[in-house]
C-alpha positions, 0 to 999 in steps of 0.5 A: 261047212257052217251049216253042216252041223245043224243039218246033220242034226236035222237029218239024224232026227229024220232018220228012216223017213223016205219021202217024195216031198221035202216038207213031208220029211218034217214032223206034222207039228212044224206044219201046224202048231206044236202038238201039245197046244194045237187046237186039233189036239184038244178035246171038246167039252160041250157047254150048256145054252146058259153058259154060251149066252153068258159068255158073250158079255165080258168085263175087263180085269183092271190091273196095274201096268208095269213101268220098267225102271233101271235096276242097280245090280251089284252082285255077280255080272253087272248088266246095263239096261238101256231103254228104247223109247218105250221098250227095254234092251239088256246089254252085257258088261262090255256093252253088247246087246244081249238076245233072249233065246229059246230052243230052235225048232227041230234042233232039240238034239243039238241044244247045249244047256247053258248055265247062268253066269250070275246064279249058276242056274242051268237053263234047259231047252224048256227055258228062255235065257239072255245071251251075249254071243260075243262075250259068252255071257248068259243070264237065266230068265229070272236074273234077266227079269231082275235087270229089266225091272220086273219082279223077282220070284219071291215078290209074287203079286198079281199077274203082269198086265197083258197088252194087245199085241203081246205074244204068247209062246206055248211049248216047246213040244218034243221037237223044240217048237213053240206055238205063237198066239197073238193077244188081242185084249188085256186079261179078262175075268173068266166066266164061272161056268167055264172055271167049273169045267177047267180042272186046275191045281188048288190056288191057281189063277184062271186067266182069259184073253182074246187071241188070234192065231194061224194053225192047221187045226182050226180056222175061224167061221169066216177067216183062215186065222183062228180067233178065240178066247184062250184060257190060262192057269197061273201056277201059284208057286212060280208064276208060270202060266199054262194054256188050258183051253179056248172057246171060239166065238159063238161056239158051244164047245170049250176046246181043252188041251189034253195036258196044260201047256207051259207058255212064255210071254214076249211083251211088246214095247209100247207099255208106258202108262199114259204114253198115248202112242199105242192105240189098242182099238186101231190095233184090233181093227188092223187085226180084223182086216188082216184076218179077213184077208188071211189065206190058208196055213202054209206048209211050205212056209213052215219049212222055208222059215226053218231053213231061212232061220239057219241062214238069218234070212228072216231079218230085215236089215235097217242098213239096207234101207237108208234112203227114202227110195229104198224104204218105198221099195221095201213097202212093196216087198212087205205087202207081198210077204203079208199075202203069203201063206202064214205059219203061227209066227206070221200072224204077229209079224204081219199084224204089227207091221200093218198096224205101223203102216195104218197108223203112221203119218207117212209111208216112210215113217211106217217103214222106220217104225217097222225097222225099229220094232218089227224088222222081220219077214213074216213069211220067213220067221219062226217062233225062236227067231221072233224071240231072238230078234225082237228082244233086240228091239225093245221087246221083253221075254219072260217065262212067267207073268208075275207082276208087281206085288201089292 
């Protein structure tokens, strides 16, 4: 009975489809990436030889890290911000942990719009919001940003600094699907020759970042995962970034999206400047090693992740692993999940878990880090479940990348 309503909505969307295999009943975007931003939906623009040679050398843009402090709010709903060691979590007035939410995959027809309890702004299925399910308290992303210490819309400044390990969510498409892209670098200055090829609105900032993803549309030269440089445009009016194009390593073709894709940001919790607890070089070494072991995109994984999400089976519950022996057993299960065929959300989960495993002093310490910051099964998680669960573990959801004004 609990699952009847979601499943009824699913089958309404799939009406008229007669298939022999369950996964064939799902639209193609759930098998790959959201249609708008999947690389096989991008047109290819050839680059001249001079551009290709020049693109091999990049310099990082130096920007100020955001230090998230507690913010005193006195109007409307008061929400308390409690810090984990490095990240932030938002609590409702009754002390319940609030989760960030985006539309669930395949259930756009079931999505009920929410109204922010502070500013009365309507949160559509294209926006993220924070919600306490117990108290039914909702904050739009703008009000949540204020409580989390991020700048308000009117305080427009340079973009938030991107960190390796941050997660971009491009979309949603018409099926409510976001595509997960894992950042591997900080913002970089785009090459002038690339900027000339990208048509953007006057005043927009073009930003570049090294990324990696899993998709049916494209693969790497030597890996099933797809490493590339992704280009975004930041809208000067609201700070929202749009995915424009990507340029694979050693490629002479810029792959441009048919239409700019709005992109959200899930910020990783290890951002404190000078903390010394996040090793960017080690993280990228882990990503490289994981990419070398990567396998083909998993259609069945995509379908099972949607089903597991309905039953909350993507979560690794810390209370089930209270002893060292149980945590040792969990490591074997995690290794098995890392070897499963991935979907786009799998890359971020697997890379972070393997980073903790490789950089922790002991296996038990690694598992405790995983349970604290990335308690998900990589072969059962969807993009929406990443948002819902990680924002309970120090990650911060933002609909734009506006940083601290100057």
